[in-house]
C-alpha positions in Angstrom: 0.8 -7.6 -25.0 -2.5 -5.8 -25.2 -3.9 -4.1 -22.1 -7.7 -3.6 -22.0 -8.3 -0.4 -20.0 -11.8 -0.1 -18.6 -12.9 3.5 -18.0 -13.9 4.5 -14.5 -17.1 6.3 -15.2 -17.3 9.6 -13.4 -13.8 9.4 -11.8 -10.6 11.1 -12.9 -7.1 9.9 -12.2 -5.2 12.5 -10.3 -2.1 10.9 -8.7 0.2 8.0 -9.0 2.9 6.3 -7.0 5.2 3.3 -7.0 5.5 1.5 -3.6 8.1 -1.1 -2.7 6.6 -3.8 -0.5 9.3 -5.2 1.7 9.5 -7.3 4.8 7.7 -4.8 7.0 4.1 -4.0 6.4 3.5 -0.7 4.5 0.4 1.3 3.6 -0.3 3.7 0.8 1.0 7.3 1.1 -1.6 9.5 2.8 -0.5 12.7 1.0 -1.1 10.9 -2.3 -4.5 9.5 -1.5 -6.0 12.4 0.5 -8.9 13.1 -1.9 -9.1 9.6 -3.5 -12.4 7.7 -3.8 -10.9 4.8 -5.8 -7.4 3.2 -6.4 -6.1 0.7 -8.8 -2.9 -1.2 -8.3 -0.9 -3.7 -10.2 1.9 -5.9 -8.7 5.3 -6.4 -10.2 8.4 -8.4 -9.1 7.1 -10.7 -6.3 4.1 -12.1 -4.4 2.6 -10.0 -1.5 -0.2 -10.3 1.0 -2.5 -7.4 2.0 -5.3 -6.5 4.4 -7.9 -3.7 4.2 -8.8 -3.4 7.9 -5.7 -1.4 8.9 -4.1 -4.4 10.6 -0.6 -5.4 9.4 -0.6 -8.5 7.3 2.2 -11.1 7.7 4.0 -13.2 5.1 1.5 -16.0 5.8 -1.7 -14.0 6.7 -3.7 -11.7 4.4 -5.0 -11.8 0.9 -2.3 -13.2 -1.5 -1.5 -11.3 -4.7 0.5 -12.7 -7.6 2.7 -10.7 -10.0 0.5 -9.1 -12.6 -2.7 -9.1 -10.5 -4.9 -6.0 -10.2 -6.1 -4.7 -6.9 -9.1 -2.4 -6.9 -10.0 -0.3 -3.9 -13.5 1.3 -4.0 -13.7 3.6 -1.0 -11.6 6.0 1.0 -11.8 3.6 4.0 -10.3 0.7 1.9 -7.6 3.0 0.6 -6.7 4.2 4.1 -6.8 0.7 5.6 -4.7 -1.0 2.9 -1.5 -2.6 4.3 0.9 -5.0 2.4 3.9 -7.1 3.0 6.0 -9.4 0.8 5.8 -13.2 1.3 9.3 -14.2 0.4 12.8 -12.8 0.2 12.1 -10.5 -2.9 10.2 -7.3 -2.5 7.1 -6.6 -4.6 6.4 -3.3 -6.3 2.9 -1.8 -6.5 2.0 0.7 -9.2 -0.9 2.7 -7.8 -3.2 5.2 -9.6 -5.6 7.3 -7.5 -9.0 8.6 -8.7 -11.5 11.2 -7.5 
């Protein structure tokens, strides 16, 4: 498989984390995104749902994300407000890179 990587002009990756999205809503790690202006995430393992307004999503409410999808957050407010939850019995895993 070939991955096309698009450069983020003017931004530098500075941190990374892997987050397990289980049956309770979870946000990103504040200590990791403290100086972030942009974040990119890919989903592995299982479908999830997310919200950006700081409200917890449910297994049936929020934006659905399928395995392999890319989520791009373009502001500190979106990053801080991100919350996700799995939709089924299998937890999803988000691979997150932070940029500043």
